C-alpha positions as CSV (number, residue, x, y, z in Angstrom):
1,M,17.2,3.3,-17.3
2,A,14.8,0.4,-16.8
3,E,12.2,3.3,-16.1
4,R,13.2,5.2,-19.3
5,R,13.2,1.9,-21.5
6,R,9.8,1.6,-20.2
7,L,8.6,5.0,-20.9
8,T,10.1,4.8,-24.3
9,R,8.6,1.3,-25.2
10,G,5.2,2.9,-24.0
11,A,6.3,6.5,-25.9
12,A,6.0,4.3,-29.3
13,A,3.0,2.0,-28.2
14,A,1.1,5.5,-28.2
15,A,2.5,6.6,-31.0
16,A,1.6,3.0,-33.2
17,L,-1.8,3.6,-31.8
18,L,-1.9,7.0,-33.4
19,L,-0.9,5.9,-36.7
20,A,-2.9,2.5,-37.0
21,G,-6.2,4.8,-36.4
22,A,-5.2,7.7,-38.5
23,C,-5.3,5.5,-41.5
24,R,-9.3,4.8,-40.7
25,G,-9.5,8.8,-41.8
26,G,-11.3,11.5,-40.6
27,G,-14.5,13.2,-41.1
28,E,-17.0,16.1,-39.7
29,V,-16.9,16.4,-36.1
30,G,-20.8,16.5,-35.3
31,P,-22.7,17.4,-34.4
32,F,-24.7,13.5,-34.6
33,R,-28.5,14.3,-33.9
34,D,-29.8,10.9,-34.4
35,A,-26.9,9.4,-32.3
36,S,-27.4,7.8,-28.8
37,V,-24.7,8.3,-26.0
38,V,-22.5,6.2,-24.0
39,L,-20.7,7.3,-20.6
40,V,-18.2,4.8,-19.3
41,S,-16.5,6.0,-15.9
42,I,-13.6,3.6,-14.6
43,D,-13.3,4.6,-10.9
44,T,-9.8,5.3,-9.7
45,L,-8.2,4.9,-13.2
46,R,-4.6,7.1,-13.7
47,A,-4.1,7.9,-17.1
48,D,-0.5,7.3,-17.0
49,H,-1.3,3.4,-16.6
50,L,-3.1,3.1,-19.9
51,P,-0.7,2.0,-23.3
52,A,-2.8,4.4,-24.6
53,Y,-1.3,7.4,-22.6
54,G,2.7,5.7,-22.9
55,Y,2.2,2.9,-20.2
56,A,4.5,-0.5,-21.2
57,A,3.2,-2.6,-18.7
58,G,-0.5,-2.7,-19.2
59,S,-2.5,-5.0,-21.3
60,T,-5.6,-3.0,-22.1
61,P,-6.8,-4.1,-25.7
62,S,-10.4,-2.9,-25.4
63,I,-9.3,0.6,-24.8
64,D,-6.4,0.3,-27.3
65,A,-8.9,-0.1,-29.7
66,L,-11.4,2.5,-28.7
67,A,-8.0,4.8,-28.7
68,R,-7.3,3.6,-32.3
69,E,-10.8,4.3,-33.7
70,G,-11.3,7.4,-31.4
71,V,-10.1,10.5,-30.3
72,V,-8.1,10.6,-27.2
73,F,-7.2,13.8,-24.7
74,E,-3.9,13.8,-23.4
75,D,-4.6,16.1,-20.4
76,M,-7.7,15.6,-18.9
77,Y,-7.9,16.8,-15.0
78,S,-10.5,15.6,-12.6
79,H,-11.7,18.2,-10.2
80,C,-11.9,16.1,-7.0
81,P,-9.7,12.8,-6.1
82,L,-13.0,11.2,-4.8
83,T,-15.9,9.4,-6.6
84,L,-18.8,11.2,-5.6
85,P,-18.0,15.0,-6.0
86,A,-16.0,13.8,-9.2
87,H,-18.8,12.3,-10.9
88,A,-21.2,14.7,-9.7
89,S,-18.9,17.2,-11.8
90,M,-18.6,14.8,-14.5
91,L,-22.7,14.4,-14.9
92,T,-23.4,18.4,-14.2
93,G,-20.5,20.0,-16.1
94,L,-20.3,22.2,-12.5
95,I,-16.9,22.4,-10.5
96,P,-17.5,21.6,-6.9
97,P,-18.1,24.9,-5.2
98,H,-20.8,25.2,-8.0
99,H,-22.4,21.8,-7.5
100,G,-22.0,21.8,-4.0
101,V,-20.6,18.1,-3.3
102,R,-17.2,18.4,-1.8
103,D,-16.8,15.1,-0.3
104,N,-18.3,11.4,0.1
105,L,-20.0,11.9,3.3
106,G,-22.3,14.7,4.3
107,F,-23.4,16.2,0.9
108,Q,-25.8,15.2,-1.7
109,L,-26.4,16.9,-5.1
110,D,-29.0,19.4,-5.0
111,A,-32.4,18.7,-7.3
112,S,-31.9,22.3,-8.5
113,R,-28.4,21.3,-10.7
114,R,-28.9,20.1,-13.6
115,T,-27.4,16.5,-14.7
116,L,-26.6,15.1,-17.9
117,A,-29.0,12.7,-17.7
118,A,-32.0,15.1,-17.3
119,R,-30.7,17.0,-19.9
120,F,-30.9,14.1,-22.4
121,H,-34.2,13.1,-21.1
122,A,-35.5,16.5,-21.9
123,A,-34.3,16.4,-25.3
124,G,-36.3,12.8,-25.5
125,L,-33.6,10.0,-25.2
126,E,-34.4,7.4,-23.0
127,T,-31.8,7.5,-20.2
128,G,-30.2,4.4,-18.0
129,A,-27.5,3.3,-15.8
130,A,-25.7,1.0,-14.0
131,V,-23.3,1.8,-11.0
132,S,-21.0,-0.7,-9.4
133,A,-20.4,1.0,-5.7
134,Y,-22.4,2.7,-2.5
135,V,-20.8,5.5,-3.2
136,L,-23.1,6.5,-6.0
137,R,-25.9,5.1,-4.5
138,R,-29.4,6.7,-5.7
139,A,-29.8,8.7,-2.4
140,T,-26.7,10.8,-3.4
141,G,-28.8,12.9,-6.2
142,I,-26.5,11.5,-8.7
143,A,-29.3,9.5,-10.3
144,D,-31.5,12.6,-11.4
145,G,-32.9,12.2,-14.4
146,F,-32.4,8.5,-15.4
147,D,-35.3,6.4,-16.3
148,E,-33.4,3.6,-15.1
149,Y,-30.4,3.9,-12.4
150,D,-29.4,0.2,-11.3
151,D,-27.3,0.6,-7.6
152,A,-28.2,-2.8,-6.6
153,I,-25.1,-2.9,-4.5
154,E,-25.3,-5.6,-1.7
155,T,-25.3,-3.6,1.7
156,D,-25.4,-4.7,5.4
157,R,-25.8,-1.7,8.1
158,A,-24.0,-4.6,10.3
159,S,-21.4,-5.5,7.7
160,E,-17.7,-4.0,7.1
161,A,-16.9,-6.3,3.9
162,M,-16.2,-4.4,0.9
163,A,-17.7,-7.2,-1.1
164,E,-21.0,-6.0,0.5
165,Q,-20.6,-2.3,-0.6
166,Q,-19.8,-2.6,-4.2
167,R,-20.1,-5.7,-6.9
168,D,-18.4,-6.9,-9.6
169,G,-18.3,-4.7,-12.6
170,A,-19.6,-7.6,-14.9
171,V,-22.9,-7.2,-12.9
172,A,-23.3,-3.8,-14.3
173,V,-22.0,-4.5,-17.3
174,E,-25.1,-7.5,-17.8
175,S,-27.4,-5.4,-16.6
176,L,-27.2,-2.2,-18.4
177,A,-26.4,-4.1,-21.8
178,R,-30.1,-5.5,-21.3
179,W,-31.5,-2.1,-20.9
180,V,-29.7,-1.2,-24.1
181,E,-31.2,-3.9,-26.0
182,G,-33.8,-3.4,-24.6
183,R,-34.3,0.3,-26.0
184,G,-35.9,-0.9,-29.5
185,G,-33.5,1.7,-32.0
186,R,-34.9,4.8,-29.7
187,R,-32.0,7.1,-28.9
188,F,-30.6,6.6,-25.3
189,F,-28.2,8.0,-23.1
190,A,-26.4,5.4,-21.0
191,F,-23.9,5.6,-17.8
192,L,-21.9,3.0,-16.7
193,H,-19.5,2.6,-14.0
194,L,-17.2,0.4,-13.1
195,Y,-15.2,0.0,-9.8
196,E,-12.3,-1.9,-10.6
197,P,-9.5,-0.7,-10.5
198,H,-10.3,0.5,-6.8
199,A,-8.6,-0.7,-4.1
200,P,-8.3,-3.3,-2.3
201,Y,-6.4,-4.7,-5.9
202,T,-7.6,-8.3,-6.4
203,P,-8.0,-9.1,-10.1
204,P,-9.1,-12.2,-11.3
205,P,-6.8,-15.0,-11.7
206,A,-6.7,-13.9,-15.7
207,H,-5.2,-10.5,-14.9
208,R,-2.7,-11.6,-12.0
209,E,0.4,-11.7,-14.4
210,L,0.8,-8.1,-15.0
211,A,3.2,-6.1,-13.2
212,S,1.2,-4.9,-10.2
213,P,-2.4,-5.7,-8.8
214,Y,-3.6,-2.9,-9.8
215,D,-2.8,-3.0,-13.5
216,G,-4.4,-6.6,-12.9
217,E,-7.4,-4.7,-12.0
218,I,-7.2,-2.3,-14.9
219,A,-6.9,-5.1,-17.2
220,Y,-10.0,-6.4,-15.9
221,A,-12.1,-3.1,-16.2
222,D,-10.8,-3.1,-20.0
223,E,-11.9,-6.8,-20.5
224,L,-15.4,-5.5,-19.0
225,V,-15.4,-2.6,-21.4
226,G,-14.7,-4.8,-23.9
227,R,-17.7,-7.0,-23.1
228,F,-20.1,-4.0,-23.1
229,L,-18.6,-2.5,-26.4
230,D,-19.2,-6.1,-27.9
231,R,-23.1,-5.8,-27.1
232,L,-23.4,-2.5,-28.6
233,R,-21.2,-4.0,-31.6
234,S,-23.4,-7.3,-32.0
235,G,-26.9,-5.0,-31.8
236,G,-25.8,-2.4,-34.7
237,L,-25.3,0.2,-31.8
238,L,-21.6,1.2,-31.8
239,D,-21.7,2.9,-35.0
240,R,-24.7,4.9,-34.4
241,A,-23.4,6.1,-30.8
242,V,-20.8,8.3,-29.6
243,V,-18.9,6.2,-27.1
244,A,-16.5,8.3,-24.0
245,V,-14.7,6.0,-21.5
246,T,-12.8,8.2,-18.8
247,S,-12.3,8.1,-15.1
248,D,-13.3,10.0,-12.1
249,H,-10.0,10.2,-10.6
250,G,-6.6,8.7,-10.4
251,E,-4.9,6.7,-7.5
252,G,-1.6,7.6,-5.5
253,L,0.4,4.6,-5.5
254,G,2.6,5.9,-3.1
255,D,4.3,8.3,-5.6
256,H,3.9,11.3,-2.9
257,G,3.4,8.8,0.1
258,E,-0.4,8.4,-0.5
259,K,-1.3,5.0,-1.0
260,E,-5.1,5.6,-2.9
261,H,-6.9,8.9,-3.5
262,G,-8.5,11.5,-1.6
263,F,-5.6,13.1,0.2
264,F,-3.6,15.1,-2.4
265,V,-4.2,16.9,-5.6
266,Y,-1.2,15.7,-7.1
267,R,-1.1,14.4,-10.6
268,E,-1.5,11.1,-10.3
269,A,-4.9,11.6,-8.0
270,V,-6.3,13.9,-11.1
271,R,-4.8,13.4,-14.3
272,V,-7.7,11.2,-15.9
273,P,-8.0,9.3,-19.2
274,L,-10.8,10.7,-21.8
275,V,-11.2,8.6,-25.1
276,V,-14.2,9.3,-27.1
277,R,-15.4,7.4,-30.0
278,L,-17.7,8.8,-32.6
279,P,-20.0,7.2,-35.3
280,R,-18.7,5.3,-37.5
281,A,-14.9,5.8,-36.1
282,R,-14.8,9.6,-37.2
283,R,-11.9,11.4,-36.5
284,A,-10.2,7.7,-35.4
285,G,-6.7,8.2,-34.3
286,T,-6.9,11.8,-33.4
287,R,-5.2,12.9,-30.2
288,V,-6.1,16.1,-28.6
289,G,-3.1,18.1,-26.7
290,G,-3.8,20.9,-24.1
291,V,-5.4,20.5,-20.6
292,V,-9.0,19.7,-20.7
293,A,-11.1,19.9,-17.7
294,Q,-13.5,16.8,-16.4
295,V,-16.4,19.7,-16.8
296,D,-16.0,19.5,-20.4
297,L,-16.8,16.4,-20.8
298,P,-20.6,16.6,-20.6
299,A,-20.3,19.9,-22.0
300,T,-19.0,18.1,-25.3
301,L,-21.4,15.2,-24.9
302,L,-24.1,17.3,-25.5
303,D,-22.8,19.2,-28.0
304,L,-22.0,16.2,-30.0
305,A,-25.6,15.3,-29.8
306,G,-26.8,18.8,-31.0
307,L,-27.9,19.4,-27.8
308,P,-27.2,22.8,-25.8
309,F,-25.0,23.2,-22.8
310,D,-25.8,26.5,-21.2
311,G,-25.3,26.5,-17.6
312,M,-22.1,24.6,-17.6
313,D,-18.8,25.6,-16.2
314,G,-17.5,23.4,-19.2
315,V,-16.9,24.0,-22.6
316,S,-17.3,21.7,-25.7
317,Q,-14.4,20.1,-27.1
318,R,-16.1,19.2,-30.1
319,A,-14.1,21.9,-32.3
320,A,-11.0,20.2,-30.8
321,M,-11.7,17.0,-32.1
322,G,-10.8,18.4,-35.5
323,S,-8.1,20.5,-34.5
324,G,-6.3,18.6,-32.0
325,R,-6.0,21.3,-29.7
326,G,-8.3,22.1,-26.4
327,A,-9.0,25.1,-24.9
328,A,-6.3,27.0,-23.6
329,R,-7.6,27.7,-19.9
330,P,-6.7,26.5,-16.3
331,V,-8.3,23.5,-14.7
332,Y,-9.9,23.7,-11.1
333,S,-9.0,20.5,-8.8
334,E,-9.8,20.4,-4.6
335,T,-9.9,18.0,-2.1
336,L,-11.5,19.3,1.1
337,F,-11.1,15.9,2.4
338,P,-8.0,16.1,4.9
339,R,-10.1,19.4,6.2
340,Y,-13.3,17.1,7.1
341,H,-11.6,14.2,8.4
342,F,-8.9,15.4,9.9
343,G,-8.9,19.1,10.9
344,W,-5.9,19.5,8.6
345,S,-5.8,21.9,5.7
346,E,-7.7,21.6,2.1
347,L,-5.9,21.5,-1.0
348,F,-6.4,23.3,-4.3
349,A,-4.7,22.6,-7.4
350,A,-4.7,24.8,-10.8
351,S,-3.5,23.2,-13.8
352,D,-2.3,24.7,-17.3
353,D,-0.3,23.2,-20.3
354,R,2.6,23.6,-18.4
355,L,2.0,24.5,-14.9
356,R,0.5,22.9,-11.8
357,Y,0.2,24.9,-8.8
358,I,-1.2,23.6,-5.6
359,R,-2.4,25.9,-2.6
360,A,-1.5,24.9,0.7
361,P,0.3,26.2,3.9
362,R,3.3,25.3,2.1
363,P,2.5,26.1,-1.5
364,E,4.1,24.1,-4.5
365,L,4.6,25.0,-8.1
366,Y,5.5,22.5,-10.8
367,D,6.4,22.5,-14.6
368,V,5.0,19.3,-15.9
369,R,6.6,19.2,-19.1
370,A,9.9,19.2,-16.9
371,D,8.9,17.1,-14.5
372,P,5.9,15.1,-14.7
373,R,6.3,13.3,-11.5
374,E,5.9,16.9,-9.7
375,T,9.3,16.0,-7.7
376,Q,11.0,19.8,-8.2
377,N,8.6,22.6,-6.2
378,L,9.3,26.0,-8.0
379,V,7.6,28.5,-5.9
380,G,10.1,30.1,-4.8
381,Q,11.8,30.0,-8.6
382,R,9.1,31.3,-9.8
383,P,7.0,33.9,-7.7
384,G,5.0,35.5,-10.5
385,P,3.0,32.4,-12.1
386,A,2.7,31.3,-8.5
387,A,1.0,34.4,-7.2
388,S,-1.5,34.4,-10.2
389,M,-2.4,31.0,-10.1
390,S,-2.9,31.5,-6.5
391,A,-5.1,34.4,-6.7
392,W,-7.3,32.4,-9.5
393,L,-7.8,29.8,-7.2
394,E,-8.9,32.1,-4.4
395,R,-11.8,33.7,-6.8
396,V,-12.8,29.8,-8.1
397,S,-12.7,27.8,-4.7
398,A,-15.5,30.3,-3.4
399,G,-14.5,31.5,0.0
400,A,-14.4,28.9,3.4
401,P,-15.7,25.6,2.6
402,P,-19.2,24.7,3.7
403,A,-19.9,22.5,6.6
404,P,-20.7,19.0,6.0
405,A,-24.1,17.7,7.0
406,A,-24.5,15.1,9.4
407,V,-23.6,11.6,8.1
408,P,-25.5,8.4,9.6
409,A,-23.3,6.1,11.1
410,D,-24.5,3.2,9.3
411,V,-24.1,5.3,6.1
412,R,-20.3,6.4,7.5
413,E,-19.6,2.6,8.0
414,K,-20.8,1.5,4.2
415,L,-18.1,4.1,2.9
416,A,-15.3,3.1,5.3
417,A,-15.6,0.0,4.0
418,L,-14.8,1.0,0.4
419,G,-11.9,2.7,1.8
420,Y,-13.1,6.1,2.8
421,V,-11.8,6.5,6.6
422,G,-12.3,9.1,8.4
423,G,-15.5,10.6,10.2
424,T,-15.9,14.4,10.4
425,S,-13.7,16.3,12.3
426,T,-13.7,20.4,13.3
427,P,-10.4,22.1,12.7
428,P,-8.7,24.0,15.5
429,A,-10.5,27.2,16.5
430,A,-7.3,29.1,16.5
431,G,-4.3,28.7,14.6
432,P,-3.3,27.4,11.1
433,L,-4.2,24.3,9.7
434,A,-1.6,20.9,9.4
435,D,0.0,21.0,6.0
436,P,-1.5,17.6,4.7
437,K,2.4,16.9,3.5
438,D,3.2,16.8,7.4
439,E,0.5,14.4,8.0
440,V,0.5,12.0,5.4
441,A,2.4,9.4,7.0
442,V,-0.3,9.6,10.1
443,Y,-3.2,9.2,7.6
444,E,-1.2,6.2,6.3
445,S,-0.7,4.5,9.4
446,Y,-4.7,5.2,10.1
447,R,-5.6,3.8,7.1
448,D,-3.6,0.7,7.5
449,A,-5.0,0.6,11.1
450,T,-8.6,0.2,9.6
451,G,-7.5,-2.0,6.8
452,L,-6.3,-4.6,9.5
453,R,-10.0,-4.1,11.6
454,R,-11.7,-4.6,8.1
455,Q,-10.1,-8.0,7.9
456,G,-10.6,-9.3,11.0
457,K,-7.1,-8.9,12.3
458,D,-8.6,-7.4,15.1
459,A,-5.6,-8.2,17.5
460,E,-3.3,-6.4,15.4
461,A,-5.5,-3.6,14.4
462,V,-6.0,-3.0,18.1
463,A,-1.9,-2.6,18.3
464,A,-2.1,-0.1,15.4
465,F,-4.5,1.9,16.5
466,E,-2.7,2.0,20.1
467,R,0.9,3.1,18.2
468,L,-1.4,5.5,16.5
469,L,-2.7,7.2,19.5
470,A,0.5,7.1,21.7
471,A,1.6,9.5,18.9
472,S,-1.2,11.5,17.9
473,P,-3.6,11.1,20.9
474,G,-6.2,13.7,19.5
475,M,-7.2,11.5,16.5
476,L,-10.9,10.7,17.2
477,D,-11.0,8.8,14.4
478,A,-8.7,6.2,15.4
479,R,-9.8,6.1,19.1
480,E,-13.6,5.4,17.8
481,E,-12.3,2.3,15.6
482,L,-10.1,1.4,18.4
483,G,-12.8,1.4,20.6
484,L,-15.1,-0.7,18.1
485,T,-12.2,-3.0,17.8
486,L,-11.7,-3.8,21.4
487,F,-15.4,-4.6,22.1
488,R,-15.1,-7.0,19.3
489,I,-12.7,-9.1,20.8
490,G,-14.7,-9.3,24.2
491,R,-12.3,-6.2,26.3
492,E,-15.8,-4.4,27.0
493,D,-14.5,-2.1,29.6
494,Q,-12.0,-0.8,27.7
495,A,-14.1,-0.4,24.4
496,I,-16.5,1.7,26.4
497,A,-13.7,3.9,27.9
498,A,-12.7,4.7,24.2
499,L,-15.9,5.5,23.1
500,V,-16.7,7.4,26.2
501,A,-13.5,9.6,25.4
502,V,-14.6,10.1,22.1
503,A,-17.9,11.2,22.9
504,A,-16.8,13.7,26.1
505,A,-13.8,15.4,23.4
506,D,-16.7,16.1,20.8
507,P,-20.1,15.6,22.3
508,R,-21.7,16.1,18.8
509,R,-20.2,12.9,17.1
510,A,-23.1,10.4,16.9
511,S,-21.5,7.5,16.0
512,A,-19.8,7.2,19.5
513,H,-23.0,7.9,21.3
514,L,-24.6,5.2,19.0
515,E,-22.1,2.3,19.8
516,L,-22.2,3.0,23.6
517,A,-25.8,2.6,23.2
518,R,-25.6,-0.6,21.7
519,I,-22.8,-2.0,23.6
520,H,-24.8,-0.9,27.1
521,A,-28.1,-2.6,25.5
522,L,-26.1,-5.8,24.8
523,R,-25.2,-5.7,28.5
524,G,-28.3,-5.1,29.7
525,R,-27.7,-1.6,31.0
526,R,-30.9,-0.2,29.6
527,E,-30.8,3.2,31.4
528,E,-27.0,4.0,30.1
529,A,-28.2,2.7,26.7
530,E,-31.2,5.3,26.7
531,R,-29.0,7.9,27.5
532,E,-26.5,7.7,25.3
533,A,-29.1,6.8,22.2
534,A,-31.0,10.4,23.3
535,Q,-27.4,12.2,22.9
536,A,-27.4,11.0,19.2
537,S,-30.6,11.9,18.3
538,A,-29.9,15.2,17.4
539,A,-27.5,14.5,14.8
540,D,-28.8,11.0,13.8
541,P,-32.1,10.9,14.6
542,G,-33.0,8.1,12.7
543,Q,-30.5,5.6,14.2
544,A,-31.0,7.2,18.0
545,Y,-35.0,6.8,17.9
546,E,-34.6,3.4,16.4
547,I,-32.4,2.3,19.3
548,L,-34.6,4.0,21.5
549,A,-37.6,2.1,19.8
550,G,-35.9,-1.3,20.6
551,L,-35.0,-0.8,24.4
552,R,-38.6,0.4,25.3
553,L,-39.8,-2.8,23.2
554,D,-37.3,-4.9,25.2
555,A,-38.9,-3.4,28.7
556,G,-42.3,-4.1,27.5
557,R,-43.4,-0.5,26.9
558,L,-44.6,-1.3,23.3
559,A,-46.8,2.4,23.4
560,D,-43.6,4.4,23.9
561,A,-41.6,1.9,21.5
562,A,-43.8,2.9,18.9
563,T,-43.5,6.5,19.8
564,F,-39.9,6.5,18.9
565,A,-40.4,4.4,16.0
566,R,-42.6,6.8,14.6
567,R,-40.2,9.4,14.8
568,A,-37.3,7.3,13.4
569,V,-39.3,6.7,9.9
570,A,-39.8,10.3,9.7
571,A,-36.5,11.1,10.1
572,D,-35.0,8.1,7.8
573,P,-37.8,6.2,6.2
574,E,-35.1,3.5,5.6
575,R,-35.1,2.4,9.0
576,A,-36.7,-1.4,8.7
577,V,-36.8,-2.0,12.7
578,A,-39.0,0.9,13.3
579,Y,-41.4,-0.3,10.9
580,Y,-41.0,-3.6,12.6
581,V,-42.0,-2.1,16.0
582,L,-44.8,-0.5,14.4
583,G,-46.2,-3.4,12.9
584,L,-45.9,-5.1,16.7
585,A,-48.0,-2.4,18.1
586,R,-50.7,-2.7,15.2
587,Q,-50.8,-6.3,15.8
588,Q,-50.9,-6.3,19.4
589,A,-54.2,-4.3,18.9
590,G,-55.7,-6.7,16.7
591,R,-54.9,-5.1,13.7
592,C,-53.4,-7.5,11.7
593,D,-54.2,-6.4,8.3
594,E,-52.3,-2.8,9.7
595,A,-49.7,-4.9,11.2
596,L,-49.1,-6.5,7.6
597,A,-48.5,-3.1,5.8
598,E,-45.9,-2.1,8.4
599,Y,-44.2,-5.2,8.4
600,G,-44.4,-5.2,4.5
601,R,-42.4,-1.4,4.5
602,A,-40.1,-3.2,7.0
603,E,-39.4,-5.7,4.3
604,A,-39.2,-3.3,1.9
605,A,-36.4,-1.2,4.0
606,R,-34.7,-4.6,4.3
607,R,-34.5,-5.6,1.2
608,R,-33.1,-2.1,-0.1
609,Q,-30.0,-2.5,2.3
610,R,-29.6,-6.3,0.9
611,G,-28.1,-8.7,3.8
612,L,-29.8,-6.8,6.6
613,V,-32.0,-9.0,8.9
614,V,-34.7,-8.0,10.9
615,R,-35.1,-10.8,13.8
616,G,-38.5,-12.0,14.3
617,L,-40.3,-9.7,11.0
618,H,-41.1,-13.0,9.2
619,A,-42.3,-14.9,12.2
620,R,-44.6,-11.9,12.9
621,M,-46.0,-11.6,9.6
622,G,-46.2,-15.5,9.5
623,D,-48.7,-15.1,12.6
624,C,-50.8,-12.2,11.1
625,L,-51.3,-14.3,8.2
626,A,-52.3,-17.2,9.9
627,R,-54.8,-15.1,12.3
628,L,-56.0,-13.8,8.8
629,G,-56.7,-17.5,7.3
630,R,-53.9,-17.1,4.9
631,E,-52.4,-20.3,6.1
632,K,-50.3,-21.1,2.9
633,E,-48.7,-17.4,2.8
634,A,-48.2,-18.0,7.0
635,E,-46.0,-20.8,6.2
636,A,-44.0,-19.7,3.7
637,E,-43.4,-16.7,6.1
638,F,-42.2,-18.6,9.0
639,R,-39.7,-20.8,7.1
640,T,-38.2,-17.4,5.4
641,E,-37.5,-16.6,9.4
642,I,-36.1,-20.0,10.0
643,E,-33.8,-19.2,6.8
644,Q,-32.8,-16.0,7.6
645,V,-32.2,-16.5,11.7
646,P,-31.4,-20.0,11.6
647,H,-31.4,-20.3,15.5
648,S,-34.2,-18.4,16.2
649,S,-37.2,-20.2,17.7
650,E,-39.8,-17.9,16.4
651,G,-40.3,-19.3,13.0
652,R,-40.5,-22.8,14.4
653,V,-42.6,-21.8,17.3
654,G,-45.1,-20.4,14.7
655,L,-44.7,-23.5,12.4
656,A,-45.6,-25.6,15.0
657,I,-48.8,-23.9,16.3
658,L,-49.9,-23.8,12.5
659,Y,-49.2,-27.5,11.8
660,R,-51.2,-28.5,15.0
661,S,-54.0,-26.2,14.1
662,Q,-54.1,-28.2,11.0
663,G,-54.0,-30.8,12.6
664,R,-50.5,-32.4,11.6
665,D,-49.1,-33.0,15.2
666,D,-46.3,-35.0,13.8
667,A,-45.1,-32.1,11.7
668,A,-45.6,-29.6,14.8
669,R,-43.4,-31.8,16.7
670,E,-40.6,-32.0,14.5
671,A,-40.4,-28.5,13.8
672,L,-40.3,-27.7,17.8
673,A,-37.8,-30.4,18.0
674,A,-35.4,-28.6,15.7
675,I,-35.2,-25.5,18.0
676,V,-32.4,-27.9,20.1
677,T,-31.3,-30.2,17.0
678,A,-30.7,-27.6,14.6
679,N,-29.0,-25.3,17.1
680,P,-25.6,-26.3,18.3
681,R,-25.2,-24.2,21.0
682,A,-28.9,-24.8,22.0
683,G,-29.2,-24.2,26.1
684,A,-31.7,-24.4,28.9
685,N,-33.7,-21.6,27.2
686,E,-34.1,-23.4,24.1
687,Y,-35.3,-26.6,25.6
688,W,-37.8,-24.6,27.5
689,T,-39.1,-22.9,24.6
690,V,-39.8,-26.3,23.2
691,V,-41.7,-27.6,26.7
692,R,-43.5,-24.5,27.1
693,T,-45.0,-24.8,23.8
694,L,-45.8,-27.9,23.8
695,V,-47.9,-27.3,27.3
696,G,-49.8,-24.6,25.4
697,L,-50.5,-26.9,22.3
698,G,-51.9,-29.3,24.6
699,D,-49.4,-32.1,24.0
700,A,-48.6,-33.2,27.5
701,P,-46.8,-36.3,26.9
702,S,-44.4,-34.7,24.5
703,A,-44.2,-32.0,26.9
704,R,-43.1,-34.1,29.6
705,K,-40.3,-36.4,27.5
706,W,-38.8,-32.7,26.5
707,A,-38.8,-32.0,30.2
708,A,-36.8,-35.1,31.4
709,R,-34.6,-34.6,28.7
710,A,-33.9,-31.1,29.7
711,R,-33.6,-32.2,33.5
712,A,-31.0,-34.4,32.4
713,R,-28.8,-31.6,31.3
714,Y,-30.0,-29.1,33.9
715,P,-30.8,-31.0,36.9
716,S,-31.0,-27.5,38.7
717,D,-33.3,-25.5,36.7
718,P,-36.8,-25.5,38.3
719,R,-38.7,-25.0,35.0
720,F,-38.5,-28.4,34.0
721,R,-40.1,-30.0,36.7
722,L,-43.8,-30.3,35.8
723,P,-46.3,-31.8,37.3
724,S,-47.3,-35.2,36.3
C-alpha cells in the first residue's frame, strides 16, 4: 500500500510538471540553425528515480524545472548497461554491433565511426567536453571530434582507490562552463559527463536525508546540472541552445538480484531519462510517449540543429516533439559482460511499447504496461511475439560476439576501482553457457569480495574469496584477486600459489604473470621474475617489457635494460618507467641533453597518470641539469624528488653535491642529515649513504662523526669502521 501511495504521489507530481509547463506555450519544433547544442549525461541514472518520471521520494529541482520548460521522453532505452558502449551509442547514433564497442574493457571506438562531435565540428561548431571518470578517457576513441576534451582524472597505476579513477562532477562542470563562456558567442556543442550517482553512493551531507544514498547522489547530480544551466543562463546562452539531459544506463538496486549494472538488461538497467529543452523553452511541458532508442538522441540533436544525420541507426524524434508520440519500432539492448568476464551467456533484449523480450538460455517476455517491474515471465503464454522478437534480435545482434582485445593489467585495475569487476574469460569449449539468472548470486558474492579488498579490509576479503572459491573453484578472477590480497597481507607463499594456479589454468592471462613477476622481483628472485614477465609479453608487451627493463637495470645490465625499454614504449607510449630507463642509458653515455629529453617524456607520461611516482626520475634530471650548469633548475628537480619520494636518499644526495660545489657546506651537511632524520625507518643503509657521500665530498670530519653515530647503533657493521 505504501508503494502504491508513493507511485500515486509520483504520478501526481509528474502531472503537475506537465500542467505547469504546458502554460508556457508551444511553438515550431525547429530546426534551430543558429542554436548551440548541450548534452549532459548523468551516469547510472534510472528514469524511475526522477520526479519527472513519477518518483515521489527524490529531490531534483533542476531537472524538474528543465522538464517543465522542455520535452520529456517517457520511455527511452539504452543499448547497453555499461558506460563506454552506451556512450559510444549516444555519441555515434549506432547500436553496439555497429559501432563495435561491446564492453568497457578490450574495445575502442574505431576512428571510422563518425561521432556527434565530429559531425558538429564539420558543420562549423566548436566542440568541447568534460568527463568525470576514467572509463571515458580519451584513449577509448570517444573523444574524436572534440576540440577540447577534459578527461584529467586523477589516476595512479598502483592505486585501487575509487577516488583516483573519477572526479567530483563539480570539477567537470567548472571546466566545461569556463570553456563555454570562452566561445565568444560562437556556436558550440558541449558534452558534460557526471559520474554521480554511480556506486559507491556517497552523497554530500546536504543530500543525505533522502530515501536512499542512491537518491542522494541523484540529488547532488541535479545540483550540478543546475549549476551548469545557471552558467548558461547567466551568459545569455540557455535560450539560444538545445539542451538535452539523459543517462547512459540505469541501476539494478537489487530488483532482479543485481545491485549495480552490467549483468542484466532488465528495465531498471536500461530505461533512462531524456529531457530536451528547446531554445526559448518551445514546446514546454510536452511529453512524448512510445519507446525511443538511445541512438535516436544524436540523430535528434543534429536534426534540431538543422544538420543531416545520415548513416546512423537512430531516427530523429524532432517530429515527435510536436506530435507527442515517438516512432513505433523496437529498441535493441545487449550485455556481453557475463560472457566476456565470467564465461556465462550474453543477454539481448527487444523493447516495444508494450512488450520486452530477453533472449537468454531461458528466454523471458514481459508485458511492461501491466508488469513494469518485470516479475511475470509470459514467454510460455505468448510464443508468437516471443518468437518474432527473438528472430529480430538474432538479425540485429550480428552473430557471434567478437573477442575483446587484450587489456593491459593496469587499465583493468583502474576500471576495477570503478566497480567494473572481472577480467576476460574464455567460455567453455563445449556445452551451453550458464544463464546469468542462475549465477547472479555468485557474481554478487564476487563483487562483495572485491569491494572488501578495495576498502582495505584484506582479512575479510580473503575469507570472502575463499568461500566463493569453495563453491566456484573455476572462477579465475576470484583466485587472482585472492592472490593479490594474500600478498598484501604478507602471506607471500600462498599468494604465489594462487597466482600460479591462475596462470596454469589460463596461460594467456597476462595479469597473473605480471603480478608473479613483481612479487618475485621484490623477493630478489630475478630469474623467476624475468620468466613470468616474458610469459606476459605477448598479451601485455608494454608492462612486460617495462618490468624486464627494470630487472636488467637492477642487475647492472643497462644496455639490455634500454633494449627492453624501447620495446615497452613502442608497445605503449605511456610507459613512464621505460622512458626513465632510456634516459639513464643516455646519461651514462654522457649525453645529458638526450637524457633530459627522455626524462621529459617520462615526466609527461607520469603526469598523464596523475599519482604515478617514478623513483629517481627528478634526481636524475637534477644531476643532468647540474652537469650542464643549470644549477637553479637542478636544485628545483632535487627538491621535487624529495617531495615525491620523501624517504628516498637520491634527491638529498643530489642537493648535497650541488651545495658542496657552490661552497654551501652547511647546507650540504643539512641535506645529508635529513636522509636519517626525516625518515623514521632509517637504518644502517641510510647511515651508510650519509657517511659514504660525505667521504666522497671530502668532508672527512663530518663523515667520522656520522660513522661514530652509526657504530653506536650498528656495532657489528664493518662499513662504519673508517680509517682515522
